[in-house]
VMD Tcl script that draws the C-alpha trace (Angstrom):
set ca {
  {176.10 -82.45 -253.84}
  {176.72 -84.87 -250.97}
  {173.68 -87.16 -250.50}
  {172.06 -87.53 -247.08}
  {174.13 -89.78 -244.83}
  {173.54 -91.94 -241.80}
  {176.48 -91.59 -239.44}
  {176.96 -93.90 -236.48}
  {180.41 -92.99 -235.16}
  {181.90 -89.82 -233.73}
  {184.99 -90.23 -235.90}
  {182.85 -90.21 -239.05}
  {180.84 -87.27 -237.72}
  {184.03 -85.26 -237.40}
  {185.09 -86.30 -240.89}
  {181.83 -85.39 -242.65}
  {180.54 -82.59 -240.39}
  {181.22 -79.68 -242.77}
  {179.53 -81.36 -245.72}
  {176.53 -83.05 -244.10}
  {173.49 -82.60 -246.31}
  {170.01 -81.72 -245.11}
  {168.02 -84.76 -243.89}
  {171.18 -86.63 -242.88}
  {171.02 -88.60 -239.63}
  {173.66 -88.56 -236.91}
  {172.78 -91.73 -235.00}
  {175.14 -91.65 -232.04}
  {175.73 -89.72 -228.84}
  {178.11 -86.93 -229.80}
  {181.34 -86.69 -227.84}
  {181.55 -82.91 -227.83}
  {183.59 -80.70 -225.55}
  {181.60 -78.16 -223.53}
  {182.86 -75.37 -225.78}
  {181.54 -77.26 -228.83}
  {177.92 -77.67 -227.75}
  {176.74 -74.92 -230.11}
  {177.28 -77.53 -232.83}
  {173.86 -78.92 -231.83}
  {172.27 -75.62 -232.91}
  {174.14 -75.66 -236.22}
  {173.01 -79.21 -236.98}
  {169.37 -78.42 -236.27}
  {169.51 -75.22 -238.35}
  {170.90 -77.24 -241.26}
  {168.05 -79.75 -241.08}
  {170.20 -82.61 -239.84}
  {168.49 -85.22 -237.66}
  {169.93 -86.45 -234.38}
  {169.40 -89.68 -232.45}
  {169.24 -89.46 -229.53}
  {167.76 -85.97 -229.78}
  {169.81 -82.84 -229.18}
  {167.62 -81.98 -226.19}
  {168.19 -85.35 -224.53}
  {171.93 -85.17 -225.12}
  {172.19 -81.64 -223.70}
  {170.00 -82.51 -220.70}
  {172.28 -85.47 -220.01}
  {175.33 -83.23 -220.13}
  {173.99 -80.31 -218.07}
  {172.01 -80.34 -214.82}
  {171.35 -76.62 -215.25}
  {169.82 -77.13 -218.68}
  {167.65 -79.91 -217.21}
  {166.53 -77.63 -214.39}
  {165.36 -75.08 -216.96}
  {163.41 -77.34 -219.33}
  {162.04 -79.74 -216.68}
  {161.34 -77.11 -214.00}
  {157.57 -77.83 -213.84}
  {158.29 -81.41 -212.74}
  {161.03 -80.60 -210.26}
  {160.90 -79.73 -206.57}
  {159.34 -76.26 -206.05}
  {161.93 -73.49 -205.76}
  {164.49 -75.33 -207.88}
  {166.67 -72.58 -209.34}
  {169.66 -72.19 -211.64}
  {172.21 -69.87 -210.04}
  {174.56 -68.23 -212.54}
  {175.99 -65.36 -210.49}
  {175.90 -63.69 -207.06}
  {172.94 -61.57 -208.10}
  {170.91 -64.74 -208.70}
  {171.95 -66.02 -205.29}
  {170.87 -62.79 -203.55}
  {167.43 -63.12 -205.17}
  {167.29 -66.75 -204.03}
  {168.11 -65.70 -200.45}
  {165.11 -63.39 -200.41}
  {162.84 -66.05 -201.90}
  {163.97 -68.82 -199.57}
  {163.68 -66.63 -196.48}
  {160.11 -65.74 -197.48}
  {159.36 -69.47 -197.89}
  {161.01 -70.33 -194.57}
  {163.53 -72.61 -196.28}
  {166.67 -73.34 -194.24}
  {168.86 -76.21 -195.47}
  {169.62 -76.26 -199.19}
  {171.30 -78.49 -201.76}
  {173.60 -77.38 -204.57}
  {174.38 -79.50 -207.64}
  {177.37 -78.69 -209.82}
  {176.37 -78.50 -213.46}
  {178.65 -81.20 -214.88}
  {179.20 -83.62 -211.99}
  {177.72 -87.11 -211.69}
  {177.51 -89.98 -209.18}
  {176.72 -87.60 -206.30}
  {180.21 -86.07 -206.42}
  {178.90 -82.57 -207.19}
  {176.16 -82.44 -204.55}
  {176.65 -80.35 -201.40}
  {174.34 -79.71 -198.45}
  {174.31 -76.35 -196.65}
  {172.74 -75.52 -193.31}
  {171.41 -72.29 -194.79}
  {171.58 -70.35 -198.03}
  {173.44 -67.62 -196.11}
  {176.16 -70.17 -195.32}
  {176.41 -70.90 -199.04}
  {176.62 -67.20 -199.86}
  {179.35 -66.65 -197.26}
  {181.37 -69.55 -198.65}
  {181.15 -68.14 -202.17}
  {181.96 -64.60 -201.03}
  {185.11 -65.59 -199.11}
  {186.55 -68.08 -201.58}
  {187.66 -68.27 -205.19}
  {184.44 -69.95 -206.25}
  {184.56 -71.06 -209.88}
  {181.67 -73.53 -210.09}
  {179.10 -71.31 -211.81}
  {176.45 -72.13 -212.79}
  {174.86 -74.59 -210.37}
  {171.42 -75.87 -209.39}
  {169.98 -74.77 -206.04}
  {167.16 -76.68 -204.30}
  {165.61 -76.88 -200.83}
  {166.86 -79.88 -198.86}
  {164.03 -82.32 -198.13}
  {164.25 -84.61 -195.10}
  {163.01 -88.23 -195.28}
  {162.50 -88.19 -199.04}
  {162.66 -91.50 -200.91}
  {165.12 -91.71 -203.80}
  {163.72 -93.77 -206.70}
  {165.69 -94.86 -209.77}
  {163.73 -95.70 -212.93}
  {165.25 -97.48 -215.92}
  {163.01 -96.98 -218.96}
  {164.23 -98.51 -222.22}
  {161.57 -97.56 -224.74}
  {158.93 -100.27 -225.12}
  {161.37 -103.05 -224.30}
  {162.13 -102.74 -220.59}
  {161.02 -100.89 -217.48}
  {161.88 -101.18 -213.81}
  {162.01 -99.02 -210.69}
  {163.83 -99.45 -207.39}
  {164.47 -97.30 -204.35}
  {167.85 -96.34 -202.90}
  {168.26 -95.49 -199.23}
  {171.40 -94.52 -197.31}
  {171.08 -94.64 -193.52}
  {174.38 -92.80 -193.02}
  {174.27 -90.03 -195.61}
  {171.86 -87.84 -197.57}
  {173.59 -89.11 -200.73}
  {171.61 -92.13 -201.87}
  {173.97 -93.23 -204.63}
  {174.91 -96.90 -204.41}
  {178.59 -95.90 -204.55}
  {178.16 -94.17 -201.17}
  {176.77 -97.24 -199.40}
  {173.04 -96.96 -200.12}
  {170.78 -100.01 -199.97}
  {168.24 -100.76 -202.67}
  {164.96 -102.57 -203.13}
  {162.24 -103.08 -205.71}
  {159.67 -100.30 -206.05}
  {156.33 -100.19 -207.89}
  {155.55 -96.81 -209.39}
  {152.09 -95.35 -208.87}
  {150.26 -94.29 -212.03}
  {151.01 -90.60 -211.44}
  {154.71 -91.37 -210.89}
  {154.88 -93.37 -214.11}
  {153.09 -90.53 -215.91}
  {155.67 -88.09 -214.54}
  {158.48 -90.18 -216.07}
  {156.64 -90.48 -219.39}
  {155.96 -86.72 -219.60}
  {159.55 -85.82 -218.80}
  {160.88 -88.25 -221.41}
  {158.44 -86.87 -223.96}
  {159.42 -83.27 -223.18}
  {163.10 -84.05 -223.59}
  {162.58 -86.47 -226.50}
  {164.44 -89.25 -224.68}
  {164.35 -92.62 -226.52}
  {165.44 -94.26 -223.24}
  {166.30 -92.83 -219.84}
  {167.71 -93.36 -216.38}
  {165.44 -91.24 -214.18}
  {165.82 -90.26 -210.54}
  {162.66 -89.33 -208.64}
  {162.29 -87.73 -205.22}
  {159.22 -88.89 -203.29}
  {158.27 -86.76 -200.28}
  {156.78 -88.09 -197.05}
  {153.41 -86.53 -198.02}
  {153.33 -88.66 -201.20}
  {154.27 -85.92 -203.67}
  {156.81 -86.98 -206.27}
  {159.22 -84.85 -208.28}
  {161.93 -85.28 -210.89}
  {165.46 -85.15 -209.53}
  {167.52 -85.97 -212.63}
  {167.26 -87.63 -216.02}
  {170.03 -88.95 -218.26}
  {170.77 -91.20 -221.22}
  {173.30 -92.94 -218.96}
  {173.15 -94.23 -215.41}
  {174.54 -96.76 -213.00}
  {172.65 -100.02 -212.68}
  {173.85 -101.16 -209.26}
  {170.67 -102.23 -207.50}
  {168.80 -102.87 -210.76}
  {167.66 -106.28 -212.01}
  {168.93 -105.58 -215.52}
  {172.68 -105.82 -216.15}
  {174.79 -103.40 -218.18}
  {175.29 -105.77 -221.11}
  {171.54 -106.34 -221.55}
  {170.83 -102.65 -221.07}
  {173.30 -101.71 -223.82}
  {171.81 -104.31 -226.17}
  {168.32 -102.89 -225.68}
  {169.55 -99.33 -226.27}
  {171.17 -100.51 -229.52}
  {167.91 -102.22 -230.48}
  {166.00 -98.96 -229.95}
  {168.58 -97.16 -232.10}
  {168.29 -99.72 -234.90}
  {164.49 -99.53 -234.81}
  {164.66 -95.76 -235.17}
  {167.08 -96.01 -238.08}
  {164.90 -98.59 -239.84}
  {161.84 -96.34 -239.61}
  {163.88 -93.31 -240.64}
  {165.35 -94.97 -243.74}
  {161.90 -95.74 -245.14}
  {161.57 -92.07 -246.04}
  {164.08 -92.25 -248.90}
  {167.40 -93.78 -249.91}
  {170.34 -92.97 -247.69}
  {174.04 -93.60 -247.90}
  {175.36 -95.33 -244.77}
  {178.65 -94.37 -243.21}
  {179.63 -97.26 -240.96}
}
mol new
graphics top color blue
foreach p $ca { graphics top sphere $p radius 0.5 }
foreach p [lrange $ca 0 end-1] q [lrange $ca 1 end] { graphics top cylinder $p $q radius 0.2 }
display resetview
């Protein structure tokens, strides 16, 4: 019988996947195609450990999955739309709430490239009805005016910082679209929000986007294991070193359980 292994590379994961023994550790972010994501279920069913966790990896890959598991921390009336029937239900809900402008987020797009603003949900429905729309599923949210976009970089116990991003010429606050940035101090409830979301998704580190409304309420926008650092004090090289340190600390604690065979 193959002994438990610690695997740190995708190439070795592919090589040993079929024969991985229970209690093995896959200590890397898996480079899986979308059609392969059921592999996460298989690994968990077989008692194989993952670092970062399967939940954090899937939430990083899919905005729709994030909107499901982190719904309680997101903007009210955040919905996952999978078909026209879901959109019809959303129309009824949004009209009852008096919601006009809406935002859609494509499931697998990053850097603001998959975000669209619509003057009304009926405009969105008309666009989908009269075009060959193939971007199911997607996240649907009310558009909030004058909200502050906050980026949080939380690297375990080793590093933490927050800064705001503001674009005077666009609703997209990504730095790539010309946004300005500045240091921001999180309130206790905002820091607790980040902590609770990371705990729910079992994130060892995270790049978190918050949306702070003009009335002071704060909600989760997105969370990921990756994220741009333009506007941050920490640079990419230092960030990567700290992520590796967190990984090595996890492995060290994990290996105390019993003897493992490393696959480098």
